[in-house]
Structure formats: C-alpha cells, structure tokens
C-alpha positions as CSV (number, residue, x, y, z in Angstrom):
1,M,-0.2,-0.1,-0.1
2,S,1.8,3.1,-1.2
3,A,0.7,6.3,-0.1
4,S,-1.0,8.6,-2.4
5,P,1.1,11.7,-3.8
6,L,-1.3,14.4,-1.9
7,K,-1.3,12.0,1.2
8,E,2.4,12.3,1.2
9,K,2.1,16.3,0.3
10,L,-0.1,16.5,3.5
11,T,2.1,14.6,5.6
12,N,5.3,16.6,4.8
13,A,3.3,19.8,5.4
14,M,2.3,18.6,8.9
15,K,6.1,18.0,9.5
16,D,7.0,21.4,8.4
17,A,4.3,22.9,10.4
18,M,5.5,21.0,13.6
19,R,9.0,22.3,13.1
20,A,7.5,25.9,12.5
21,K,5.9,25.5,15.7
22,D,2.6,26.8,13.5
23,K,-0.4,25.3,15.7
24,E,-3.2,27.0,13.5
25,R,-1.6,25.2,10.3
26,L,-0.7,21.8,12.1
27,G,-4.3,21.6,13.6
28,T,-6.0,22.0,10.5
29,I,-3.5,19.7,8.6
30,R,-4.1,17.3,11.1
31,L,-7.6,17.3,10.7
32,A,-7.2,16.6,7.2
33,L,-5.0,13.6,7.7
34,S,-7.4,12.3,10.7
35,E,-10.4,12.5,8.0
36,V,-8.2,10.8,5.4
37,K,-7.3,7.9,7.9
38,R,-11.0,7.7,9.1
39,V,-12.0,7.1,5.4
40,E,-9.1,4.4,5.0
41,V,-10.3,2.6,8.1
42,D,-13.9,2.8,7.7
43,E,-14.0,1.6,3.8
44,R,-11.0,-0.5,4.4
45,I,-9.1,1.2,1.3
46,D,-5.9,3.0,0.4
47,P,-7.5,6.0,-0.9
48,D,-6.3,7.7,-4.0
49,D,-5.5,11.4,-4.9
50,A,-9.2,12.0,-6.3
51,R,-10.9,10.4,-2.9
52,I,-8.5,12.7,-1.0
53,L,-9.5,15.7,-2.8
54,S,-13.0,15.0,-2.6
55,I,-12.7,14.8,1.6
56,L,-10.6,17.9,1.4
57,D,-13.4,19.7,-0.7
58,K,-16.1,18.5,1.7
59,M,-14.0,19.7,4.7
60,V,-13.7,23.2,3.0
61,K,-17.6,22.9,2.2
62,Q,-18.3,22.5,6.0
63,R,-16.1,25.2,7.0
64,R,-18.0,27.6,4.5
65,D,-21.3,26.6,6.1
66,S,-19.8,27.2,9.6
67,I,-18.7,30.3,8.5
68,A,-22.3,31.4,7.4
69,Q,-23.6,30.3,10.6
70,F,-20.8,31.8,12.7
71,T,-21.4,35.2,10.9
72,D,-25.1,35.3,11.3
73,A,-24.6,34.8,15.1
74,G,-22.0,37.6,15.4
75,R,-19.2,35.0,16.2
76,T,-16.4,36.7,13.9
77,E,-13.6,35.3,15.9
78,L,-14.9,31.7,15.2
79,A,-15.5,32.8,11.5
80,D,-12.1,34.1,10.9
81,K,-10.9,30.7,12.5
82,E,-12.8,28.6,9.9
83,Q,-11.5,31.2,7.3
84,A,-8.1,30.2,8.0
85,E,-8.7,26.7,8.1
86,I,-10.2,26.8,4.6
87,E,-7.1,28.9,3.3
88,V,-4.9,26.0,4.5
89,L,-7.0,23.2,3.0
90,Q,-7.3,25.0,-0.3
91,E,-3.2,24.8,-0.7
92,F,-3.6,21.3,-1.3
93,L,-6.5,21.5,-3.7
94,P,-6.3,22.3,-7.1
95,S,-6.6,25.9,-8.5
96,Q,-10.4,27.2,-8.6
97,L,-12.2,27.5,-11.6
98,S,-13.4,30.9,-12.9
99,E,-17.4,30.8,-13.2
100,T,-16.6,31.2,-16.9
101,E,-14.5,28.1,-16.8
102,V,-17.7,26.5,-14.8
103,E,-20.0,27.8,-17.2
104,A,-17.9,26.1,-20.1
105,L,-17.8,22.7,-18.6
106,V,-21.5,23.0,-17.9
107,Q,-22.1,23.6,-21.6
108,E,-20.0,20.9,-22.8
109,A,-21.4,18.6,-20.7
110,V,-25.3,19.4,-21.6
111,A,-24.2,19.2,-25.1
112,S,-22.5,15.8,-24.9
113,T,-25.2,14.2,-23.0
114,G,-28.1,15.8,-25.2
115,A,-29.5,17.2,-22.0
116,S,-32.8,19.4,-22.8
117,S,-34.4,19.6,-19.3
118,M,-34.4,19.6,-15.6
119,Q,-35.0,16.0,-15.6
120,D,-31.5,15.7,-17.4
121,M,-30.1,17.2,-14.4
122,G,-28.4,14.2,-12.8
123,K,-26.9,13.2,-16.1
124,V,-25.2,16.5,-16.4
125,M,-23.9,16.7,-12.9
126,A,-22.6,13.2,-13.2
127,Q,-20.2,14.3,-16.0
128,V,-19.4,17.6,-14.5
129,K,-18.6,16.8,-11.0
130,P,-15.6,14.5,-11.8
131,Q,-13.9,17.7,-13.6
132,V,-14.8,20.6,-11.0
133,V,-14.4,18.6,-7.4
134,G,-12.1,20.5,-5.4
135,R,-12.1,23.2,-7.8
136,A,-15.1,24.9,-7.6
137,D,-18.1,24.8,-5.5
138,M,-20.6,22.8,-6.0
139,G,-23.6,24.9,-5.5
140,M,-22.4,27.2,-7.8
141,V,-21.9,24.3,-10.6
142,S,-25.6,23.2,-9.6
143,Q,-26.9,26.7,-10.3
144,K,-25.3,27.0,-13.3
145,V,-26.7,23.5,-14.5
146,K,-29.7,24.5,-13.6
147,A,-29.5,27.9,-15.5
148,A,-28.4,25.9,-18.5
149,L,-31.4,23.5,-18.4
150,G,-34.2,26.1,-17.4
C-alpha cells in the first residue's frame, strides 16, 4: 500500500508545521489527515488522490457552512478561524475554476449528454462533477446547470 502523492504532501506539510511551531496550520492539517485515516479505516481502502481531494473539498464546504452560521450569530472570531482553516486546506486543492470556466464545462456536458430539461440534471452533474471536484463550489456548479437547463 503506497501512499498517494497528495497524502504524502499532507504528511510533509504536517512535519513542516511541527518544525515551524505553527499550531493553527498544524491543527488543520492533522484534521485533514485524520479524516483521510477515518476513510481508510471505515471503507478499508487506500484512498487515491481523487478520493482525498473529495475529502478535502467536503471539509472546505463544511467550513464555509460554519462561517455562514458564525457570521449570522455575530461570532466573527470563530468565522475567522474557519476561514484560516479553509485557506490551509485550499493549498492542497487544485486551483479554483472561474465562473466562466465552470459555465464552459456545463455547456460542454449539456451538449455531450443531449440534456434538454431539468430531468436530465443528474446526467449533466454526473459528467461535470469529476472535472470540478475540489476546484469549484458544487452549489455554484448546480446553479449553472439549472440555468443551462432551465
């Protein structure tokens, strides 16, 4: 069982954060590694980079949701902490796609699947999701698909 390059990158970043005594960064990277480990144990698999990217993407989404809740409750210090964690996690994700790039991928998927109505949204999302995981907010992608099919 050889570790994926992304897992090795996370492990090396953890070691660097330990050496630099960067507690916040270290904590976030440890959370990511523990989530990867949980998937390894629960699913009895050695996750590849694509699976690890989806784990990190999910963690970023959870933090965005938390930021919205903390901001609504007036807890800006907690929202700032979550934002700092997002910034650390995004270092390990591919560069983000722009809205126009997402729209182009959606249009391409609509054309290749022959989708014509909202009932075809599942087909379009199934084709687009692997291309954008970790690179775009899935809520925004979903809105673009709805707009294209609506």
